[in-house]
N, CA, C and O atoms as a GROMACS GRO file, in nm:
protein
  276
    1UNK      N    1  -0.356  35.573  19.943
    1UNK     CA    2  -0.339  35.534  19.803
    1UNK      C    3  -0.247  35.413  19.795
    1UNK      O    4  -0.144  35.405  19.864
    2UNK      N    5  -0.285  35.320  19.712
    2UNK     CA    6  -0.209  35.198  19.691
    2UNK      C    7  -0.165  35.192  19.545
    2UNK      O    8  -0.245  35.216  19.454
    3UNK      N    9  -0.039  35.160  19.523
    3UNK     CA   10   0.009  35.136  19.387
    3UNK      C   11   0.018  34.987  19.366
    3UNK      O   12   0.082  34.916  19.443
    4UNK      N   13  -0.048  34.938  19.261
    4UNK     CA   14  -0.045  34.796  19.230
    4UNK      C   15   0.035  34.777  19.102
    4UNK      O   16  -0.002  34.828  18.997
    5UNK      N   17   0.145  34.704  19.113
    5UNK     CA   18   0.235  34.683  19.001
    5UNK      C   19   0.191  34.562  18.919
    5UNK      O   20   0.186  34.450  18.970
    6UNK      N   21   0.160  34.586  18.793
    6UNK     CA   22   0.120  34.477  18.704
    6UNK      C   23   0.239  34.392  18.661
    6UNK      O   24   0.221  34.286  18.601
    7UNK      N   25   0.360  34.438  18.691
    7UNK     CA   26   0.482  34.369  18.653
    7UNK      C   27   0.483  34.346  18.503
    7UNK      O   28   0.476  34.442  18.426
    8UNK      N   29   0.490  34.223  18.459
    8UNK     CA   30   0.498  34.195  18.315
    8UNK      C   31   0.363  34.162  18.253
    8UNK      O   32   0.355  34.134  18.134
    9UNK      N   33   0.256  34.166  18.333
    9UNK     CA   34   0.123  34.133  18.281
    9UNK      C   35   0.060  34.255  18.214
    9UNK      O   36   0.076  34.367  18.263
   10UNK      N   37  -0.009  34.235  18.103
   10UNK     CA   38  -0.071  34.348  18.034
   10UNK      C   39  -0.195  34.403  18.106
   10UNK      O   40  -0.231  34.520  18.088
   11UNK      N   41  -0.261  34.319  18.187
   11UNK     CA   42  -0.382  34.362  18.256
   11UNK      C   43  -0.412  34.269  18.373
   11UNK      O   44  -0.351  34.163  18.387
   12UNK      N   45  -0.508  34.312  18.458
   12UNK     CA   46  -0.564  34.227  18.563
   12UNK      C   47  -0.714  34.252  18.563
   12UNK      O   48  -0.758  34.365  18.539
   13UNK      N   49  -0.792  34.150  18.589
   13UNK     CA   50  -0.937  34.165  18.593
   13UNK      C   51  -0.977  34.228  18.727
   13UNK      O   52  -0.917  34.199  18.830
   14UNK      N   53  -1.078  34.312  18.724
   14UNK     CA   54  -1.121  34.388  18.841
   14UNK      C   55  -1.152  34.299  18.960
   14UNK      O   56  -1.105  34.327  19.071
   15UNK      N   57  -1.229  34.192  18.941
   15UNK     CA   58  -1.264  34.106  19.055
   15UNK      C   59  -1.140  34.040  19.115
   15UNK      O   60  -1.134  34.020  19.237
   16UNK      N   61  -1.043  34.006  19.033
   16UNK     CA   62  -0.920  33.946  19.084
   16UNK      C   63  -0.837  34.048  19.163
   16UNK      O   64  -0.776  34.013  19.264
   17UNK      N   65  -0.836  34.171  19.118
   17UNK     CA   66  -0.763  34.276  19.189
   17UNK      C   67  -0.817  34.293  19.331
   17UNK      O   68  -0.740  34.299  19.426
   18UNK      N   69  -0.948  34.302  19.344
   18UNK     CA   70  -1.009  34.319  19.477
   18UNK      C   71  -0.974  34.202  19.568
   18UNK      O   72  -0.950  34.220  19.688
   19UNK      N   73  -0.970  34.083  19.513
   19UNK     CA   74  -0.939  33.965  19.594
   19UNK      C   75  -0.790  33.962  19.632
   19UNK      O   76  -0.757  33.935  19.747
   20UNK      N   77  -0.702  33.990  19.538
   20UNK     CA   78  -0.558  33.989  19.564
   20UNK      C   79  -0.522  34.090  19.673
   20UNK      O   80  -0.436  34.064  19.757
   21UNK      N   81  -0.588  34.206  19.671
   21UNK     CA   82  -0.559  34.310  19.770
   21UNK      C   83  -0.632  34.286  19.902
   21UNK      O   84  -0.623  34.368  19.994
   22UNK      N   85  -0.704  34.176  19.913
   22UNK     CA   86  -0.778  34.139  20.034
   22UNK      C   87  -0.885  34.240  20.074
   22UNK      O   88  -0.915  34.256  20.192
   23UNK      N   89  -0.943  34.309  19.975
   23UNK     CA   90  -1.056  34.398  20.002
   23UNK      C   91  -1.184  34.316  20.020
   23UNK      O   92  -1.280  34.362  20.081
   24UNK      N   93  -1.183  34.195  19.966
   24UNK     CA   94  -1.295  34.101  19.978
   24UNK      C   95  -1.238  33.965  20.014
   24UNK      O   96  -1.120  33.939  19.994
   25UNK      N   97  -1.324  33.878  20.068
   25UNK     CA   98  -1.276  33.747  20.112
   25UNK      C   99  -1.285  33.639  20.004
   25UNK      O  100  -1.220  33.535  20.015
   26UNK      N  101  -1.366  33.665  19.901
   26UNK     CA  102  -1.382  33.562  19.798
   26UNK      C  103  -1.413  33.627  19.664
   26UNK      O  104  -1.445  33.745  19.656
   27UNK      N  105  -1.402  33.546  19.559
   27UNK     CA  106  -1.438  33.592  19.426
   27UNK      C  107  -1.586  33.626  19.417
   27UNK      O  108  -1.625  33.720  19.348
   28UNK      N  109  -1.667  33.549  19.488
   28UNK     CA  110  -1.811  33.576  19.489
   28UNK      C  111  -1.843  33.710  19.552
   28UNK      O  112  -1.929  33.784  19.503
   29UNK      N  113  -1.774  33.742  19.660
   29UNK     CA  114  -1.794  33.873  19.724
   29UNK      C  115  -1.746  33.985  19.633
   29UNK      O  116  -1.809  34.091  19.626
   30UNK      N  117  -1.635  33.963  19.563
   30UNK     CA  118  -1.585  34.063  19.468
   30UNK      C  119  -1.690  34.088  19.360
   30UNK      O  120  -1.720  34.203  19.328
   31UNK      N  121  -1.744  33.981  19.305
   31UNK     CA  122  -1.847  33.996  19.201
   31UNK      C  123  -1.969  34.069  19.254
   31UNK      O  124  -2.030  34.149  19.182
   32UNK      N  125  -2.006  34.043  19.377
   32UNK     CA  126  -2.122  34.108  19.437
   32UNK      C  127  -2.101  34.259  19.451
   32UNK      O  128  -2.186  34.337  19.408
   33UNK      N  129  -1.989  34.301  19.509
   33UNK     CA  130  -1.967  34.444  19.530
   33UNK      C  131  -1.955  34.519  19.398
   33UNK      O  132  -1.994  34.635  19.387
   34UNK      N  133  -1.900  34.450  19.297
   34UNK     CA  134  -1.891  34.514  19.164
   34UNK      C  135  -2.031  34.528  19.104
   34UNK      O  136  -2.067  34.635  19.055
   35UNK      N  137  -2.109  34.420  19.107
   35UNK     CA  138  -2.243  34.425  19.047
   35UNK      C  139  -2.336  34.522  19.119
   35UNK      O  140  -2.431  34.573  19.059
   36UNK      N  141  -2.309  34.549  19.247
   36UNK     CA  142  -2.389  34.645  19.323
   36UNK      C  143  -2.346  34.790  19.299
   36UNK      O  144  -2.405  34.882  19.356
   37UNK      N  145  -2.246  34.811  19.216
   37UNK     CA  146  -2.203  34.947  19.184
   37UNK      C  147  -2.118  35.013  19.291
   37UNK      O  148  -2.116  35.136  19.302
   38UNK      N  149  -2.049  34.933  19.371
   38UNK     CA  150  -1.969  34.987  19.481
   38UNK      C  151  -1.824  35.014  19.443
   38UNK      O  152  -1.744  35.056  19.527
   39UNK      N  153  -1.789  34.989  19.317
   39UNK     CA  154  -1.651  35.007  19.272
   39UNK      C  155  -1.647  35.112  19.161
   39UNK      O  156  -1.728  35.109  19.069
   40UNK      N  157  -1.553  35.204  19.173
   40UNK     CA  158  -1.535  35.310  19.074
   40UNK      C  159  -1.404  35.283  18.999
   40UNK      O  160  -1.301  35.257  19.060
   41UNK      N  161  -1.411  35.291  18.866
   41UNK     CA  162  -1.290  35.278  18.783
   41UNK      C  163  -1.282  35.401  18.695
   41UNK      O  164  -1.373  35.430  18.617
   42UNK      N  165  -1.172  35.472  18.708
   42UNK     CA  166  -1.150  35.594  18.627
   42UNK      C  167  -1.269  35.690  18.637
   42UNK      O  168  -1.317  35.743  18.537
   43UNK      N  169  -1.315  35.711  18.761
   43UNK     CA  170  -1.422  35.807  18.795
   43UNK      C  171  -1.563  35.764  18.752
   43UNK      O  172  -1.656  35.844  18.762
   44UNK      N  173  -1.580  35.641  18.707
   44UNK     CA  174  -1.712  35.592  18.667
   44UNK      C  175  -1.746  35.464  18.744
   44UNK      O  176  -1.658  35.382  18.770
   45UNK      N  177  -1.873  35.448  18.779
   45UNK     CA  178  -1.917  35.323  18.844
   45UNK      C  179  -1.894  35.210  18.744
   45UNK      O  180  -1.934  35.218  18.628
   46UNK      N  181  -1.829  35.104  18.791
   46UNK     CA  182  -1.799  34.990  18.703
   46UNK      C  183  -1.876  34.867  18.750
   46UNK      O  184  -1.868  34.830  18.868
   47UNK      N  185  -1.950  34.805  18.659
   47UNK     CA  186  -2.026  34.685  18.694
   47UNK      C  187  -1.978  34.561  18.618
   47UNK      O  188  -2.034  34.453  18.634
   48UNK      N  189  -1.876  34.576  18.538
   48UNK     CA  190  -1.818  34.460  18.468
   48UNK      C  191  -1.724  34.388  18.564
   48UNK      O  192  -1.620  34.441  18.601
   49UNK      N  193  -1.761  34.269  18.603
   49UNK     CA  194  -1.683  34.195  18.703
   49UNK      C  195  -1.542  34.164  18.654
   49UNK      O  196  -1.447  34.168  18.731
   50UNK      N  197  -1.530  34.133  18.526
   50UNK     CA  198  -1.400  34.094  18.471
   50UNK      C  199  -1.339  34.205  18.386
   50UNK      O  200  -1.264  34.179  18.293
   51UNK      N  201  -1.372  34.329  18.420
   51UNK     CA  202  -1.316  34.445  18.350
   51UNK      C  203  -1.164  34.436  18.351
   51UNK      O  204  -1.103  34.417  18.457
   52UNK      N  205  -1.103  34.450  18.236
   52UNK     CA  206  -0.957  34.443  18.226
   52UNK      C  207  -0.898  34.579  18.264
   52UNK      O  208  -0.927  34.681  18.201
   53UNK      N  209  -0.817  34.577  18.367
   53UNK     CA  210  -0.752  34.699  18.414
   53UNK      C  211  -0.609  34.700  18.365
   53UNK      O  212  -0.540  34.597  18.366
   54UNK      N  213  -0.564  34.818  18.322
   54UNK     CA  214  -0.430  34.831  18.267
   54UNK      C  215  -0.355  34.944  18.338
   54UNK      O  216  -0.412  35.018  18.417
   55UNK      N  217  -0.226  34.954  18.308
   55UNK     CA  218  -0.143  35.059  18.369
   55UNK      C  219  -0.210  35.195  18.350
   55UNK      O  220  -0.255  35.228  18.240
   56UNK      N  221  -0.218  35.272  18.458
   56UNK     CA  222  -0.278  35.405  18.453
   56UNK      C  223  -0.422  35.409  18.503
   56UNK      O  224  -0.473  35.516  18.536
   57UNK      N  225  -0.488  35.293  18.509
   57UNK     CA  226  -0.625  35.290  18.559
   57UNK      C  227  -0.626  35.318  18.709
   57UNK      O  228  -0.532  35.284  18.781
   58UNK      N  229  -0.734  35.381  18.756
   58UNK     CA  230  -0.750  35.414  18.897
   58UNK      C  231  -0.880  35.351  18.946
   58UNK      O  232  -0.987  35.372  18.888
   59UNK      N  233  -0.870  35.274  19.053
   59UNK     CA  234  -0.985  35.204  19.112
   59UNK      C  235  -1.008  35.260  19.251
   59UNK      O  236  -0.913  35.280  19.327
   60UNK      N  237  -1.134  35.287  19.284
   60UNK     CA  238  -1.170  35.332  19.419
   60UNK      C  239  -1.273  35.235  19.475
   60UNK      O  240  -1.376  35.207  19.412
   61UNK      N  241  -1.244  35.185  19.595
   61UNK     CA  242  -1.336  35.094  19.665
   61UNK      C  243  -1.322  35.119  19.814
   61UNK      O  244  -1.212  35.113  19.869
   62UNK      N  245  -1.434  35.146  19.880
   62UNK     CA  246  -1.437  35.171  20.024
   62UNK      C  247  -1.330  35.272  20.068
   62UNK      O  248  -1.252  35.246  20.161
   63UNK      N  249  -1.328  35.386  20.001
   63UNK     CA  250  -1.235  35.496  20.032
   63UNK      C  251  -1.089  35.460  20.013
   63UNK      O  252  -1.002  35.532  20.061
   64UNK      N  253  -1.061  35.350  19.945
   64UNK     CA  254  -0.924  35.313  19.909
   64UNK      C  255  -0.904  35.341  19.761
   64UNK      O  256  -0.987  35.304  19.678
   65UNK      N  257  -0.795  35.408  19.729
   65UNK     CA  258  -0.764  35.440  19.591
   65UNK      C  259  -0.646  35.353  19.546
   65UNK      O  260  -0.540  35.353  19.609
   66UNK      N  261  -0.665  35.281  19.436
   66UNK     CA  262  -0.561  35.193  19.383
   66UNK      C  263  -0.524  35.244  19.245
   66UNK      O  264  -0.610  35.264  19.159
   67UNK      N  265  -0.395  35.265  19.224
   67UNK     CA  266  -0.345  35.307  19.093
   67UNK      C  267  -0.262  35.193  19.036
   67UNK      O  268  -0.172  35.141  19.103
   68UNK      N  269  -0.292  35.155  18.913
   68UNK     CA  270  -0.217  35.047  18.851
   68UNK      C  271  -0.094  35.105  18.782
   68UNK      O  272  -0.103  35.196  18.701
   69UNK      N  273   0.020  35.049  18.817
   69UNK     CA  274   0.148  35.097  18.761
   69UNK      C  275   0.219  34.984  18.689
   69UNK      O  276   0.328  35.005  18.635
   0.00000   0.00000   0.00000
């Protein structure tokens, strides 16, 4: 499990989160894995590439669980 601190930001977009955490090598790859339904947000398959994630959201990708704090 990984805790990702939003610090003073109100949200982060899903594709940017995957890239920042180095789960993907590029924004294009992030968009691809999201559009293919490989990312789960709050127990649901998420296909919105720029989905705004906020404190308390839980993201699962490739058996990695990320909690936004």
